[in-house]
C-alpha positions in Angstrom: 40.3 131.9 204.3 40.6 132.6 200.6 43.6 131.1 198.8 46.7 133.2 199.5 47.9 134.3 196.2 51.3 135.9 196.8 51.9 139.6 196.3 53.8 139.2 193.1 52.4 141.9 190.8 52.3 142.7 187.2 55.0 144.8 185.6 57.7 142.4 186.8 60.5 141.5 184.4 60.2 137.9 185.7 57.0 137.1 183.8 54.5 134.6 185.1 54.3 133.2 181.6 57.2 131.9 179.6 56.0 131.6 176.0 58.3 131.3 173.1 58.9 134.7 171.5 57.7 133.1 168.2 54.2 133.0 169.7 54.0 136.8 169.2 53.7 138.8 166.1 54.7 142.4 166.5 52.0 144.9 167.3 51.3 147.8 165.1 51.2 151.2 166.9 48.8 152.5 164.2 45.3 152.2 165.5 46.6 151.1 168.9 46.8 147.4 168.2 46.4 144.9 171.1 46.0 141.2 171.5 42.9 139.5 172.9 42.4 135.8 173.9 39.7 133.3 173.1 39.3 130.6 175.7 38.3 127.3 174.2 35.1 125.6 175.6 36.6 122.1 175.8 36.5 119.9 179.0 40.2 119.0 178.9 42.1 119.1 182.1 44.5 121.7 180.6 43.0 125.0 179.6 43.4 125.9 175.9 43.2 129.3 174.3 44.2 131.2 171.3 44.8 134.9 170.5 44.1 137.4 167.8 45.0 141.0 167.1 42.5 143.9 167.2 42.7 147.7 167.0 41.4 149.8 169.8 40.5 152.4 167.2 37.9 149.9 165.9 36.2 149.7 169.3 36.3 145.8 169.4 34.1 143.8 171.8 36.2 142.3 174.6 36.5 141.8 178.3 39.5 142.2 180.6 40.9 140.4 183.7 42.1 142.1 186.8 44.1 139.8 189.1 47.2 139.1 191.0 49.8 137.2 189.1 50.8 135.0 192.1 54.0 133.2 192.9 56.0 132.8 189.6 57.7 129.7 190.9 54.4 127.7 191.1 53.1 127.2 187.6 50.6 125.2 185.6 50.7 124.3 181.9 48.1 125.7 179.4 47.9 125.3 175.7 48.4 128.8 174.2 48.1 129.1 170.4 49.0 125.4 170.0 52.0 125.7 172.3 52.3 124.5 175.9 53.3 127.3 178.2 53.4 127.8 181.9 51.3 130.3 183.8 51.0 130.9 187.5 48.7 128.8 189.6 46.4 131.8 190.2 46.1 132.7 186.6 45.4 129.0 185.7 42.5 129.0 188.3 41.2 132.3 186.8 41.3 130.8 183.3 39.3 127.8 184.5 36.6 130.0 186.0 36.5 132.1 182.8 36.2 129.0 180.7 33.0 128.2 182.7 31.7 131.7 182.0 32.5 131.1 178.3 30.4 128.0 178.3 27.5 129.9 179.8 27.7 132.5 177.1 29.0 135.3 179.4 32.4 135.7 177.8 33.8 136.1 174.2 37.3 137.5 174.0 39.3 138.7 177.0 42.5 140.7 177.5 45.0 139.3 180.1 48.2 141.2 180.5 50.5 138.3 181.1 49.4 136.6 177.9 48.5 139.6 175.7 51.8 141.5 176.2 55.1 140.0 175.3 56.7 140.4 178.7 60.2 139.8 177.4 60.0 142.7 174.9 60.6 146.0 176.9 59.9 148.1 173.9 56.5 146.5 173.5 55.8 146.9 177.2 56.7 150.6 177.1 54.2 151.0 174.3 51.4 148.8 175.7 51.4 150.0 179.3 50.3 153.5 178.3 47.3 151.9 176.6 46.2 150.0 179.7 43.9 152.7 180.9 42.2 152.7 177.5 42.0 148.9 177.5 40.3 148.7 180.9 38.0 151.6 180.1 37.1 150.1 176.7 36.5 146.6 178.0 32.8 145.6 178.1 33.3 144.0 181.5 36.3 143.7 183.8 36.5 140.6 186.0 38.3 141.1 189.3 39.6 137.7 190.2 40.3 137.3 194.0 41.2 133.6 193.9 39.6 130.2 194.3 36.8 129.3 196.7 37.3 128.9 200.5 34.9 127.8 203.2 34.1 131.5 203.9 33.6 132.7 200.4 29.9 131.8 199.9 28.8 132.9 203.3 30.8 136.1 202.9 29.1 137.1 199.6 25.7 136.2 201.0 26.3 138.3 204.1 27.3 141.3 202.0 24.2 141.0 199.9 22.0 140.7 203.0 23.1 144.0 204.5 22.9 145.9 201.2 19.5 147.5 201.9 20.2 148.5 205.5 19.9 152.3 205.8 23.4 153.9 206.0 22.5 157.2 207.8 20.8 155.9 211.0 21.8 153.8 213.9 21.2 150.1 213.0 18.6 148.2 215.0 19.6 145.0 216.9 18.8 142.7 214.0 20.6 144.9 211.4 23.6 145.2 213.7 23.8 141.4 214.0 23.8 141.1 210.2 26.5 143.9 209.9 28.7 142.3 212.5 28.5 138.9 210.8 29.3 140.5 207.4 32.2 142.4 209.0 33.9 139.2 210.3 33.3 137.1 207.2 34.7 139.9 205.0 38.0 139.8 206.7 39.2 137.2 204.2 38.4 139.7 201.4 40.2 142.6 203.2 43.3 140.5 203.6 43.4 139.3 200.0 46.6 140.3 198.3 44.6 141.5 195.3 43.9 144.9 197.0 47.6 145.6 197.6 48.4 145.6 193.8 49.2 149.1 192.5 47.5 148.2 189.1 44.2 147.4 190.7 43.4 151.1 191.2 43.1 152.1 187.6 41.5 148.8 186.7 38.9 149.2 189.3 38.2 152.9 188.8 38.3 153.0 185.0 36.2 149.9 184.3 32.8 150.5 182.7 31.4 147.4 184.5 33.4 145.4 187.0 32.4 142.0 188.5 34.2 140.7 191.6 34.8 137.0 191.3 36.0 134.6 193.9 35.7 130.9 193.1 32.1 130.3 192.2 30.8 133.5 193.8 30.5 136.9 192.0 29.1 140.3 192.6 28.8 143.6 190.8 31.6 145.9 192.1 29.3 148.8 193.0 27.1 146.6 195.2 30.2 144.9 196.6 32.0 148.0 197.6 28.9 149.8 199.0 28.4 146.8 201.3 32.1 146.9 202.4 31.8 150.6 203.2 28.5 150.1 205.0 29.9 147.3 207.1 33.0 149.3 208.1 31.1 152.5 209.0 28.8 150.5 211.2 31.0 148.0 212.9 34.6 149.3 212.5 34.7 151.1 215.8 32.7 148.5 217.8 34.2 147.6 221.2 35.3 144.0 221.2 34.3 143.8 224.9 30.6 144.7 224.1 27.8 142.1 224.4 26.9 142.5 220.8 30.5 141.7 219.8 30.6 138.6 222.1 27.3 137.3 220.9 27.7 137.9 217.2 31.5 137.8 216.5 32.8 135.1 218.8 30.8 132.3 217.1 32.3 133.3 213.8 36.0 133.0 214.9 36.2 129.6 213.2 36.1 131.4 209.9 39.2 133.5 210.7 42.9 132.9 210.3 44.2 132.2 213.9 46.7 135.1 213.5 43.8 137.5 214.0 42.2 135.8 217.0 42.9 136.4 220.6 41.9 134.4 223.7 38.8 136.5 224.6 37.8 138.3 221.4 38.7 138.7 217.7 41.7 140.9 217.5 41.9 143.1 214.5 45.6 143.7 214.1 47.5 146.2 212.0 47.5 143.9 208.9 43.7 143.5 209.0 43.1 147.1 209.8 45.2 148.2 206.8 43.4 145.7 204.6 40.0 147.0 205.4 41.2 150.6 205.1 42.7 149.8 201.7 39.5 148.2 200.4 37.4 151.0 201.8 39.6 153.7 200.2 39.3 152.2 196.8 35.6 151.8 197.4 35.3 155.6 197.9 37.6 156.3 195.0 35.7 154.0 192.7 32.2 155.2 193.7 33.1 158.9 193.5 35.7 159.1 190.7 35.1 161.3 187.7 36.8 160.0 184.6 36.8 163.4 183.1 39.0 165.1 185.7 41.8 162.8 186.9 44.1 163.2 189.8 47.2 165.4 190.1 50.3 163.2 189.9 51.4 163.9 193.4 48.0 162.9 194.8 48.1 159.6 192.9 51.6 158.8 194.0 50.7 159.4 197.6 47.5 157.3 197.4 49.5 154.5 195.9 52.6 154.6 198.0 51.9 151.5 200.1 50.7 149.4 197.2 52.9 146.7 195.8 54.7 146.5 192.5 57.4 143.9 191.7 58.9 146.3 189.2 59.6 149.6 191.0 58.9 151.5 187.7 55.2 150.6 188.1 55.1 152.8 191.3 54.8 155.6 188.7 53.6 153.9 185.5 50.9 151.9 187.2 48.8 154.9 188.1 49.2 157.2 185.2 45.8 156.1 183.9 44.2 158.1 186.8 46.3 161.2 186.3 45.0 164.3 184.5 46.3 164.7 181.0 48.4 167.9 181.7 50.7 165.9 184.0 50.4 162.4 182.3 51.7 163.8 179.0 54.9 165.0 180.7 55.8 161.5 182.0 57.4 159.2 179.4 57.0 155.4 180.1 60.2 153.7 179.5 60.9 150.2 181.1 64.6 150.4 180.1 65.5 153.2 182.6 66.5 152.9 186.3 63.7 153.4 188.8 65.4 156.4 190.4 65.4 158.1 187.0 61.7 157.5 186.7 61.0 158.9 190.1 63.1 162.0 189.4 61.2 162.6 186.2 57.9 162.3 187.9 58.7 164.6 190.8 60.3 167.2 188.6 56.8 167.4 186.9 55.2 167.7 190.4 57.5 170.4 191.7 57.2 172.6 188.7 53.7 172.0 187.3 51.3 171.0 190.0 49.4 173.0 192.6 49.0 170.6 195.5 52.6 170.7 196.8 51.4 170.4 200.4 51.1 166.6 199.7 54.8 166.5 199.1 55.3 167.0 202.9 53.5 163.6 203.4 56.4 161.7 202.0 59.4 160.5 204.0 62.6 162.2 203.0 64.9 160.6 205.5 68.0 158.9 204.0 67.5 155.2 203.2 69.8 152.7 204.8 69.6 150.4 201.9 68.5 151.3 198.4 69.5 155.0 198.0 73.1 154.9 199.0 73.7 151.7 197.0 72.2 153.0 193.8 73.1 156.7 193.6 74.9 158.7 196.2 73.9 161.9 194.4 70.2 161.0 194.4 68.4 164.4 195.2 66.6 164.7 198.5 63.6 166.4 196.8 62.7 163.0 195.2 61.3 160.4 197.6 62.4 156.9 196.9 59.1 155.2 196.1 60.6 151.7 196.5 60.4 152.2 200.2 57.2 151.1 201.8 54.9 153.1 204.2 56.3 156.5 203.3 53.2 158.4 204.2 53.4 160.5 207.4 49.6 160.4 208.0 50.1 160.9 211.7 50.5 164.7 211.2 47.3 166.7 211.3 47.1 169.5 208.7 43.4 169.3 208.0 42.1 172.8 207.3 45.6 174.3 207.4 46.3 177.3 205.2 48.7 177.1 202.2 51.7 179.5 201.9 51.0 181.0 198.5 53.7 183.6 198.4 56.7 183.2 196.1 57.3 181.9 192.6 56.7 178.4 191.3 59.6 176.0 191.7 62.0 175.4 188.8 64.2 172.4 188.0 67.8 172.6 186.8 68.5 171.3 183.3 70.3 168.2 184.8 67.5 167.7 187.3 70.0 167.8 190.1 68.4 170.8 191.9 65.1 172.4 192.3 64.7 176.0 193.4 61.7 176.7 195.6 60.8 179.9 197.2 59.7 180.4 200.8 60.5 182.0 204.1 63.2 181.1 206.7 61.5 181.0 210.1 64.5 180.1 212.3 67.6 177.9 212.9 67.6 174.8 215.0 69.7 175.3 218.1 69.4 171.9 219.7 67.6 168.6 219.1 67.4 165.1 220.5 65.4 161.9 220.1 61.9 162.0 221.4 61.9 158.5 223.0 62.5 154.9 222.6 59.4 153.5 221.0 57.4 151.4 223.4 55.5 148.3 222.5 51.7 148.1 222.7 52.0 146.0 225.8 54.3 148.5 227.5 51.9 151.3 226.7 49.0 149.3 228.0 50.8 149.1 231.3 50.2 152.9 231.6 46.6 152.2 232.2 47.4 149.6 234.9 49.9 152.0 236.5 47.2 154.7 236.9 44.6 152.3 238.3 47.3 151.0 240.7 48.0 154.5 241.8 44.4 154.9 242.9 44.8 151.9 245.2 48.2 152.9 246.7 47.7 156.7 246.7 51.0 157.3 245.0 51.9 159.0 241.7 51.8 156.6 238.7 55.2 155.2 238.0 55.9 154.6 234.3 58.8 155.7 232.1 56.6 157.1 229.4 54.7 159.2 231.9 57.9 160.6 233.3 59.2 161.3 229.7 56.1 163.3 228.8 56.3 165.3 232.0 60.0 166.2 231.5 59.4 167.2 227.9 56.6 169.6 228.9 58.9 171.3 231.5 61.6 171.7 228.8 59.1 173.4 226.6 58.2 175.8 229.3 61.8 176.8 229.9 62.5 177.3 226.2 59.4 179.5 225.6 60.1 181.5 228.7 63.7 182.2 227.7 64.0 186.0 227.2 64.9 187.2 223.7 67.0 190.4 223.4 65.5 193.2 221.2 68.4 193.0 218.8 68.0 189.3 218.2 67.2 188.6 214.5 64.0 186.8 215.4 62.9 189.3 218.2 60.0 190.6 216.1 58.4 187.2 216.0 59.1 186.2 219.6 55.4 186.7 220.5 54.5 183.8 218.3 56.2 181.4 220.7 53.7 179.4 222.6 53.0 176.2 224.5 50.2 174.1 223.0 48.3 171.8 225.3 50.6 168.8 225.7 48.0 166.3 224.4 47.9 168.4 221.2 51.7 169.0 220.8 52.7 165.4 221.4 50.2 164.0 218.9 51.0 166.1 215.8 48.5 168.9 216.2 45.5 166.7 216.8 43.2 167.3 219.8 42.7 163.7 220.8 40.5 164.7 223.8 37.6 164.7 221.3 38.1 160.9 220.9 38.3 160.1 224.6 36.0 157.5 226.1 33.5 158.3 227.4 33.0 161.2 224.9 30.6 163.3 226.9 31.5 167.0 227.1 31.9 166.9 230.9 34.5 164.1 230.7 36.5 165.7 228.0 36.6 169.0 229.9 38.0 167.2 232.9 40.8 165.6 230.9 43.2 168.6 231.4 42.6 168.2 235.2 43.6 164.6 235.0 46.5 165.4 232.8 47.9 168.0 235.3 47.7 165.6 238.2 49.2 162.6 236.4 52.0 164.2 234.4 52.9 167.7 235.7 52.5 167.7 239.5 55.5 167.9 241.7 54.1 166.5 244.9 54.9 163.0 245.9 51.1 162.4 246.1 48.6 163.9 243.6 46.4 166.3 245.5 42.9 165.9 244.3 43.0 163.1 241.7 43.7 160.3 244.0 41.0 161.4 246.4 38.4 160.8 243.7 36.8 157.5 244.5 34.3 157.4 241.7 35.0 154.2 239.7 33.7 155.7 236.5 36.1 158.6 236.9 39.0 156.3 237.6 38.3 154.3 234.5 37.9 157.4 232.4 41.3 158.8 233.5 43.0 155.5 232.9 41.4 155.0 229.5 42.0 158.6 228.5 45.7 158.7 229.5 46.2 155.3 227.9 44.6 156.5 224.6 46.8 159.6 224.6 50.0 157.6 225.3 49.1 155.2 222.5 48.6 158.2 220.1 51.8 160.0 221.3 53.9 156.9 221.2 52.9 156.2 217.6 53.4 159.8 216.5 56.8 160.3 218.2 58.3 157.2 216.5 61.4 158.3 214.4 61.1 161.9 215.5 63.1 164.4 217.4 62.4 167.2 219.9 64.0 170.4 218.7 64.4 174.0 220.0 65.3 176.9 217.7 67.5 179.8 218.4 64.5 182.0 219.0 62.9 179.5 221.4 60.4 177.9 219.2 59.9 174.3 220.2 58.7 171.5 218.0 58.7 167.9 216.8 61.0 167.3 213.9 62.5 164.3 211.9 64.7 162.1 214.0 67.9 163.1 212.3 67.4 166.9 212.8 70.7 168.5 213.7 71.9 171.8 215.1 72.2 174.3 212.2 69.3 173.0 210.2 66.8 175.6 209.2 63.0 175.8 209.6 61.4 177.0 206.4 57.9 177.4 204.9 58.0 176.6 201.2 55.6 178.0 198.7 52.5 175.9 198.3 53.2 173.9 201.5 51.0 173.9 204.6 53.6 173.0 207.2 57.2 174.0 208.1 60.0 171.9 206.6 63.4 171.2 208.0 66.2 171.8 205.5 70.0 171.2 205.9 72.4 173.7 204.4 75.5 172.6 202.5 78.3 174.4 200.7 79.3 172.6 197.5 81.0 173.3 194.2 77.8 174.9 192.9 77.5 177.1 196.0 75.0 177.0 198.9 72.3 174.4 198.6 69.9 172.5 200.9 68.7 169.0 201.4 65.3 168.1 202.7 65.2 166.5 206.2 61.4 166.4 206.5 58.4 168.1 207.9 58.0 169.7 211.4 55.4 170.7 213.9 56.5 174.0 215.5 54.4 175.5 218.2 53.4 179.1 217.3 54.0 178.9 213.5 51.6 176.1 212.4 49.0 178.7 211.5 50.7 180.1 208.5 48.2 183.0 208.2 49.8 184.5 211.3 53.1 184.7 209.5 51.8 186.9 206.8 52.0 190.1 208.7 55.6 189.5 209.5 56.2 188.8 205.8 54.4 192.1 205.0 56.7 193.9 207.4 59.8 192.4 205.8 60.8 190.5 208.9 60.3 187.2 207.1 61.3 187.9 203.5 60.9 185.7 200.5 64.0 183.6 199.8 65.0 181.2 197.1 66.2 177.8 198.4 68.2 175.6 196.0 67.4 172.1 197.1 69.6 169.2 196.0 
């Protein structure tokens, strides 16, 4: 495996370099002055370098380094402007590789943040960080340093080069598939490299005019490198580890892999590895398709970066501004002296009031934090997600192709940034709610498959807690939707919207997972509801028709299909509640949903949100609980006629 540089990132106040302040002359803001470094070409054991000042306005010739700082407690000495200073082990290794490039005439001056910015001067940092997008876009070449050599480095780069010319829009032949599979396994070391988790890597990768990936003695142009990564993932990412191709081509390569990612019978690509590949692939697409002229909306950039690391929480906002369009970027002031919560509040006030893609706001987690929020600021507003928390994105909800509620005025922010006022419609009030389930382990869910196959052998109904839970939830939904609603009920006009989605859609966040069942033939997918009814909803002690089917392929299909669904549903239902409104709408809501919470559709959102009413000194206000999936109201276009009739009138919600 490649050397494991730790995930310490730039932007930290605990710098990886501890030079004397006397090393630095102040930088002039006129002409956008920066420092660049000249690495000396000597053969000494200690790297030696010097620096000079240049003006970006003069368009100087220089390169830049993109890298992970590494563990600040493990350092190496270098000679910097005649003084001995300590740098992290990873930076020392990068400097040695750059010194070799300098000797070969491939390097002149280079910009390295840890050395070129006085990390102890917060005023200088606040001025230099806004220039970083210009620095990386002005550099002649950006070198992405992944770390020193490892046994798999050379074979990995060679394998990625070998598959570069394989056509991407056709099924690979046997020889090409063998090459793709080999590249896939060897590239796991790259996918797991901490470099890709850095929040700063995004703008460095996207904005660079020319970027070279360097790992030890191996290097490759970023465009070729990322196209190969995407090609490998698209071809092999969904391969069945039980297939003959996998066994023949992947198994012999297990020796390259970290033992954590290997099982007894096949290579096991666990969550960490999957996330690593997805992260590299996502930046591949962003890099290959990004238009420097446009830029992203701030909310989109924040969501894309939410699971990337930053030692200094302020960089959760500041580290991506180089990718944001000017109209939003100019409204965010970079200041490393303020508290992170204040920076987050400033950023989201811009989003709520100025940007158009508010539907992405529903992707964030608004549930109260058990650690950071309550310790820092008990009055921290609910409309500002705490970006210090990891894995905020609720990507398990499916809103692809959903319509946006466009009625109502644009949101406004109070002068003290305590409240935002957003318009929308009040759909209903929560009458009761409860937790969906205790989350089951992967092993427990896998037992579902075994329970179904065993049922075929014994002729009895499958016995598993998760299966019983899903059947009970479906029957509760039927009772709620069938409950009569008096004509004088406030929500009587919309009672006909109440509906029962197919259980496999409702319990997976709106996704029809039958299209992903294996085997994927139309006939098998069509039979899934039949299998569903017999497994979950029957009331007989013995299923009537299902257990009489002796076709082994059908039995395997049912077992695999139900297992796939249970896996999806178990993941989706984690930290969620099952709620019923006063009008009989049923849905999946955040886990802390309570009786009396309201279901609303806010302007420029695509999905209902749960708000909690409060009466304070400033009058009635609401806090955000989170997004909801409510059967019958997910298609917002159907609500328009009720809005036109005045049944669902526009309302201003003051959210604190």
